[in-house]
C-alpha positions as a Markdown table, in Angstrom:
| # | Residue | x | y | z |
|---|---|---|---|---|
| 1 | Unk | 115.2 | 94.3 | 96.1 |
| 2 | Unk | 114.5 | 94.2 | 92.3 |
| 3 | Unk | 115.9 | 96.6 | 89.9 |
| 4 | Unk | 113.9 | 96.5 | 86.7 |
| 5 | Unk | 114.3 | 98.3 | 83.3 |
| 6 | Unk | 111.6 | 98.5 | 80.7 |
| 7 | Unk | 113.7 | 98.5 | 77.5 |
| 8 | Unk | 110.8 | 99.6 | 75.3 |
| 9 | Unk | 109.7 | 102.6 | 77.4 |
| 10 | Unk | 113.3 | 103.4 | 78.5 |
| 11 | Unk | 112.1 | 103.5 | 82.1 |
| 12 | Unk | 113.5 | 101.9 | 85.3 |
| 13 | Unk | 112.2 | 101.2 | 88.7 |
| 14 | Unk | 113.4 | 99.7 | 92.0 |
| 15 | Unk | 111.1 | 97.6 | 94.2 |
| 16 | Unk | 111.9 | 96.6 | 97.8 |
| 17 | Unk | 110.6 | 93.1 | 98.6 |
| 18 | Unk | 109.7 | 92.6 | 102.3 |
| 19 | Unk | 108.7 | 89.3 | 103.8 |
| 20 | Unk | 109.1 | 87.3 | 100.6 |
| 21 | Unk | 110.0 | 83.6 | 100.5 |
| 22 | Unk | 112.7 | 82.4 | 98.1 |
| 23 | Unk | 110.0 | 80.9 | 95.8 |
| 24 | Unk | 108.2 | 84.2 | 95.7 |
| 25 | Unk | 111.3 | 86.1 | 94.8 |
| 26 | Unk | 112.1 | 83.7 | 92.0 |
| 27 | Unk | 108.6 | 84.3 | 90.6 |
| 28 | Unk | 108.9 | 88.0 | 90.8 |
| 29 | Unk | 112.2 | 88.0 | 89.0 |
| 30 | Unk | 110.8 | 85.8 | 86.3 |
| 31 | Unk | 108.1 | 88.3 | 85.7 |
| 32 | Unk | 110.6 | 91.1 | 85.5 |
| 33 | Unk | 112.7 | 89.2 | 83.0 |
| 34 | Unk | 110.0 | 88.8 | 80.3 |
| 35 | Unk | 109.0 | 90.7 | 77.2 |
| 36 | Unk | 110.7 | 94.1 | 77.1 |
| 37 | Unk | 111.8 | 94.0 | 80.8 |
| 38 | Unk | 115.2 | 93.2 | 82.2 |
| 39 | Unk | 115.4 | 92.7 | 86.0 |
| 40 | Unk | 118.1 | 92.0 | 88.5 |
| 41 | Unk | 117.4 | 90.5 | 92.0 |
| 42 | Unk | 119.6 | 91.7 | 94.9 |
| 43 | Unk | 119.3 | 89.6 | 98.0 |
| 44 | Unk | 120.7 | 90.8 | 101.3 |
| 45 | Unk | 122.4 | 88.1 | 103.4 |
| 46 | Unk | 120.1 | 86.6 | 106.1 |
| 47 | Unk | 121.2 | 85.7 | 109.6 |
| 48 | Unk | 120.9 | 82.1 | 110.5 |
| 49 | Unk | 118.3 | 81.4 | 113.2 |
């Protein structure tokens, strides 16, 4: 899940990430931590297979 805040627009949103690999999550959070955005990635613990 990504919680993002647009500091310029004073708006926030929460996005649920399903089926993403670690690399994809890192890319997503980098995008949400640019320009006027501030983002926080919350990762739920995954069971070992």
